C-alpha positions as CSV (number, residue, x, y, z in Angstrom):
1,M,98.7,92.6,38.1
2,L,96.9,94.4,35.2
3,I,100.1,96.3,34.3
4,F,102.2,93.1,34.4
5,S,99.7,91.3,32.2
6,L,99.5,94.1,29.7
7,A,103.3,94.3,29.6
8,V,103.8,90.6,29.0
9,T,101.1,90.5,26.4
10,A,102.6,93.5,24.5
11,V,106.2,92.2,24.6
12,V,105.5,88.6,23.7
13,S,103.0,89.5,21.0
14,Y,105.4,92.0,19.4
15,F,108.3,89.5,19.3
16,L,106.1,86.8,18.0
17,G,104.7,89.2,15.4
18,A,108.2,90.1,14.3
19,I,108.7,86.5,13.1
20,N,108.0,86.9,9.4
21,G,106.8,83.9,7.4
22,A,107.5,85.3,4.0
23,I,111.1,86.3,4.9
24,I,111.8,82.9,6.5
25,M,110.3,81.0,3.6
26,S,112.3,83.0,0.9
27,K,115.6,82.7,2.8
28,L,115.1,79.0,3.8
29,Y,113.9,77.6,0.5
30,Y,115.2,80.1,-2.1
31,K,118.2,81.7,-0.4
32,K,116.7,85.1,-1.3
33,D,115.0,87.9,0.6
34,I,111.4,88.4,-0.5
35,R,111.9,92.2,0.2
36,D,114.3,92.4,-2.8
37,Y,111.7,91.1,-5.3
38,G,108.3,92.0,-6.6
39,S,106.7,94.8,-4.7
40,G,109.3,94.4,-1.9
41,N,106.6,93.6,0.6
42,A,107.3,90.8,3.1
43,G,103.8,89.3,2.9
44,L,101.7,86.5,1.5
45,T,100.6,88.2,-1.8
46,N,104.1,89.2,-2.8
47,A,105.5,85.7,-1.9
48,Y,102.8,84.1,-4.1
49,R,103.5,86.4,-7.0
50,V,107.3,86.0,-6.8
51,F,107.7,82.3,-5.9
52,G,104.3,80.7,-6.7
53,K,101.8,78.5,-4.9
54,K,104.3,76.2,-3.3
55,S,105.7,79.1,-1.3
56,V,102.5,80.1,0.5
57,A,102.1,77.1,2.9
58,L,105.0,78.0,5.3
59,V,104.0,81.7,5.1
60,L,100.5,80.9,6.1
61,L,101.5,78.5,8.9
62,I,103.9,81.0,10.5
63,D,101.8,84.1,10.2
64,I,98.6,82.4,11.3
65,A,100.3,80.7,14.2
66,K,102.0,83.8,15.6
67,A,98.7,85.8,15.4
68,A,96.7,83.0,17.0
69,I,99.2,82.4,19.8
70,S,99.4,86.1,20.6
71,V,95.6,86.6,20.7
72,L,95.2,83.5,22.9
73,L,97.8,84.8,25.2
74,G,96.1,88.2,25.6
75,W,92.8,86.4,26.1
76,L,94.3,84.2,28.9
77,L,96.2,86.9,30.7
78,L,93.7,89.7,30.6
79,G,90.6,87.4,30.5
80,R,91.3,86.3,34.0
81,L,91.2,89.9,35.1
82,G,87.8,90.4,33.5
83,H,88.9,91.8,30.1
84,P,89.0,88.9,27.6
85,F,88.0,91.0,24.5
86,I,90.4,93.8,25.3
87,G,93.1,91.2,25.9
88,K,92.7,89.7,22.4
89,L,92.5,93.1,20.7
90,F,95.5,94.4,22.7
91,A,97.6,91.4,21.7
92,G,96.4,91.7,18.1
93,F,97.6,95.3,17.9
94,F,101.1,94.3,19.1
95,V,101.4,91.3,16.8
96,I,100.5,93.5,13.9
97,L,103.0,96.1,15.1
98,G,105.7,93.4,15.2
99,H,104.8,92.1,11.8
100,V,105.0,95.5,10.2
101,F,108.1,96.7,12.1
102,P,110.0,93.5,12.9
103,V,113.1,94.0,15.1
104,Y,114.7,90.9,13.6
105,Y,114.7,92.3,10.1
106,G,115.6,95.9,10.4
107,F,112.0,97.0,11.1
108,K,111.1,96.3,7.5
109,G,108.2,93.8,7.4
110,G,104.9,93.2,5.8
111,K,101.6,95.1,5.9
112,G,99.7,93.1,8.5
113,V,96.8,92.0,6.4
114,L,96.8,88.3,7.3
115,C,97.5,89.0,11.0
116,S,94.6,91.5,11.1
117,G,92.3,88.9,9.4
118,I,93.2,86.3,12.0
119,L,92.7,88.8,14.8
120,A,89.2,89.7,13.5
121,L,88.2,86.0,13.4
122,M,89.4,85.3,16.9
123,L,87.7,88.4,18.4
124,D,84.2,87.3,17.3
125,W,83.0,85.3,14.4
126,R,80.7,88.1,13.4
127,I,83.5,90.6,13.3
128,G,85.7,88.1,11.3
129,L,82.8,87.3,8.9
130,L,82.1,91.0,8.2
131,C,85.7,91.9,7.6
132,W,86.6,88.9,5.5
133,A,83.3,89.3,3.5
134,V,84.2,92.9,2.7
135,F,87.7,91.9,1.7
136,I,86.6,89.0,-0.6
137,V,83.8,91.0,-2.2
138,I,86.1,93.9,-3.1
139,L,88.8,91.5,-4.3
140,L,86.3,89.6,-6.5
141,I,84.8,92.8,-8.0
142,T,88.1,94.7,-8.5
143,R,90.8,92.1,-8.3
144,Y,92.9,94.5,-6.2
145,V,94.1,92.8,-3.0
146,S,95.3,96.2,-1.6
147,L,91.9,97.8,-2.1
148,G,90.2,94.8,-0.4
149,A,92.6,95.1,2.5
150,I,92.1,98.9,2.9
151,V,88.3,98.7,2.8
152,S,88.2,95.8,5.2
153,A,90.5,97.7,7.5
154,L,88.1,100.6,7.5
155,A,85.3,98.1,8.3
156,F,87.2,96.7,11.3
157,P,86.5,99.4,13.9
158,I,83.0,99.7,12.6
159,S,82.5,95.9,13.2
160,I,84.1,96.3,16.7
161,G,81.5,99.1,17.5
162,L,78.7,96.8,16.3
163,F,79.7,93.5,17.9
164,G,82.6,94.3,20.3
165,G,80.5,94.7,23.5
166,G,82.1,98.0,24.3
167,W,82.8,101.3,22.6
168,Y,85.6,103.7,23.4
169,L,88.8,101.6,24.1
170,E,87.8,98.8,21.7
171,V,87.2,101.2,18.9
172,V,90.4,103.2,19.6
173,L,92.5,100.0,19.6
174,S,90.9,98.6,16.5
175,S,91.2,102.0,14.7
176,M,95.0,101.9,15.6
177,C,95.2,98.5,14.0
178,A,93.4,99.7,10.9
179,A,95.6,102.8,10.7
180,I,98.8,100.8,10.6
181,L,97.5,98.6,7.8
182,I,96.2,101.6,5.8
183,V,99.4,103.6,6.2
184,K,101.5,100.7,5.1
185,H,99.4,100.7,1.9
186,Y,100.3,104.2,1.0
187,Q,102.2,103.2,-2.1
188,N,99.3,101.0,-3.2
189,I,96.9,103.9,-2.6
190,G,99.0,106.1,-4.9
191,R,99.0,103.4,-7.6
192,L,95.3,102.9,-7.3
193,I,94.7,106.6,-7.8
194,R,97.0,106.6,-10.9
195,G,95.4,103.4,-12.2
196,K,98.7,101.5,-12.0
197,E,98.0,99.1,-9.2
198,R,98.6,95.4,-10.2
199,K,95.5,93.2,-10.2
200,F,95.5,89.8,-8.6
201,T,95.7,86.8,-10.9
202,I,96.0,83.1,-10.4
203,K,99.6,82.2,-11.0
204,K,100.3,79.3,-13.4
205,E,103.2,77.1,-12.2
């Protein structure tokens, strides 16, 4: 039963994660592919920079919903077997994996920042608060979305160790989530080192 629950959680979460809000929004409303514009990333920040504030509502709705549904599924399936926290974290890993490497879009997706943020909030309010606080503080100080995402990703497994109620498996899974996000930011890391990373600004319509 445990293997079946893990398999269902992994498969459903991956395929839900592969539904990309930024790509759907850009093709539905603008008849364009967000990956051909701006930074080329199929995520919320690039959608905002390319298409403006009106574009973000659908992206938020889809990406928050898919992460929330996946985490709830993991909680339900593995929670009844006595592993609710692991269930949420396991589902979160696969929804991030689907978002980053979506089968529907040639395995070229986003960076998983929003999915990771929703996962953190749904795991434990303290974990979510710590990770989001780190992201917001770094963003306000530097105005680099990428740096905020990277530092908050590093804080994720630390927060799991502090508040997750376990240690080995929880930290391993959360470290894998963080690693995906950080690796996907490799170009941003290069630009940050060279001082060429674009800072976040409020876009005037």
